[in-house]
C-alpha positions as CSV (number, residue, x, y, z in Angstrom):
1,M,81.5,243.9,41.7
2,A,79.2,241.7,43.9
3,K,76.9,244.7,44.5
4,A,76.6,245.4,40.8
5,A,75.9,241.8,40.0
6,A,73.2,241.6,42.7
7,R,71.6,244.8,41.5
8,T,71.6,243.5,37.9
9,A,70.1,240.2,39.0
10,A,67.4,241.9,41.0
11,T,66.3,244.1,38.1
12,A,66.8,241.6,35.2
13,S,63.8,239.9,33.8
14,P,63.9,236.4,32.3
15,S,64.5,236.6,28.6
16,A,63.9,232.9,27.8
17,E,60.9,230.7,28.5
18,R,61.1,226.9,28.4
19,R,58.2,225.4,26.5
20,P,57.7,222.3,24.3
21,A,58.5,222.6,20.6
22,L,54.9,221.8,19.7
23,A,53.4,224.3,22.2
24,G,50.2,225.8,20.8
25,R,50.2,223.5,17.8
26,T,47.9,220.6,17.0
27,V,48.7,218.1,14.3
28,S,45.9,215.8,13.0
29,A,45.1,213.3,10.4
30,T,42.2,211.0,9.8
31,G,41.9,209.0,13.0
32,A,44.8,210.6,14.8
33,K,45.6,213.8,16.7
34,V,48.8,214.9,18.4
35,E,48.8,217.8,20.8
36,V,50.8,218.9,23.9
37,L,48.8,218.2,27.0
38,P,48.8,220.5,30.1
39,P,51.6,220.0,32.6
40,A,51.2,216.9,34.8
41,E,53.4,215.2,37.4
42,R,54.5,211.6,36.4
43,I,56.2,208.9,38.4
44,S,57.4,205.4,37.5
45,L,56.5,203.3,40.5
46,R,57.6,199.7,41.2
47,A,56.5,197.8,44.3
48,P,56.0,194.2,45.5
49,E,52.4,193.0,46.2
50,A,52.9,193.5,50.0
51,S,53.4,197.3,49.4
52,V,50.6,198.0,47.0
53,A,47.9,198.6,49.6
54,A,49.9,201.3,51.5
55,L,51.0,203.0,48.3
56,S,47.4,202.9,46.9
57,K,46.2,204.6,50.1
58,A,49.0,207.2,50.1
59,L,48.4,208.1,46.4
60,G,44.6,207.9,46.7
61,V,44.1,205.6,43.7
62,T,43.8,201.8,43.5
63,F,46.5,200.3,41.4
64,P,45.2,198.1,38.6
65,K,46.4,194.5,38.5
66,Q,45.3,193.5,35.0
67,P,47.3,194.1,31.9
68,K,46.3,197.1,29.8
69,T,44.2,198.7,32.5
70,S,44.2,201.9,34.4
71,A,42.4,203.5,37.4
72,S,41.7,207.2,38.1
73,K,40.5,209.1,41.1
74,G,40.8,212.8,42.0
75,G,42.9,213.9,39.1
76,R,45.4,211.0,39.6
77,T,45.7,208.0,37.2
78,A,47.6,204.8,37.7
79,L,48.4,202.8,34.5
80,W,49.4,199.1,34.7
81,L,52.8,198.6,33.1
82,G,53.7,195.2,34.5
83,P,53.0,192.9,37.5
84,D,54.9,195.2,39.8
85,E,55.1,198.5,37.8
86,W,52.8,201.4,37.3
87,L,52.9,204.9,35.7
88,V,51.2,207.4,38.0
89,I,50.0,210.7,36.4
90,D,48.8,213.5,38.5
91,E,46.9,216.3,36.7
92,A,45.6,217.9,39.9
93,G,48.8,219.7,40.8
94,K,49.8,217.4,43.6
95,D,53.2,215.8,44.1
96,P,53.0,212.0,43.9
97,L,56.7,211.6,44.8
98,A,56.1,213.4,48.1
99,D,53.1,211.1,48.8
100,C,55.3,208.0,48.1
101,A,58.0,209.4,50.4
102,E,55.5,209.1,53.3
103,V,55.2,205.3,52.8
104,S,57.6,203.1,54.6
105,A,56.7,200.0,52.6
106,L,59.3,198.8,50.1
107,H,59.0,200.6,46.7
108,S,60.8,202.6,44.1
109,S,59.3,205.8,42.8
110,V,61.1,207.9,40.2
111,G,60.0,211.3,38.9
112,I,59.7,211.2,35.1
113,S,57.7,214.3,34.4
114,H,60.6,215.9,32.4
115,R,60.7,213.2,29.8
116,N,57.1,213.1,28.5
117,I,55.0,215.7,26.8
118,A,51.8,213.6,26.5
C-alpha cells in the first residue's frame, strides 16, 4: 500500500493552483484602478526607538519617523504606521523576516504576506 501511494505521489501533477480571485483582472473607474500586484513579502514591524538603527541597517532601508511617510531602497519599502510601527514590503524577492531574525535588538516582526493582495 505504501509503495503504491509513493508511486502515485511521484507521478501525480498538481491539479489546483492557488491564485487571487482577481488574478488577471483590472477594475477601473474615473480616478480609481484596482488590480492585483505582483507577489511581495510583507511584515508588520514594531520596535522601540533604541532598536530602529539596527533594524534599518539589517533591512537596508531607513524607517520614516513622520506620519504618512515612507522610504524605499533596493526594492524594499518601509511605511510609517505609528511612532513605533512600520509596514515593510519587499518586492525584490528577499525575506525581511530572516533579516530581522539576525537583529538582537528588541523588536516584533510578523509575516503578513498572506493577508494582503495589494
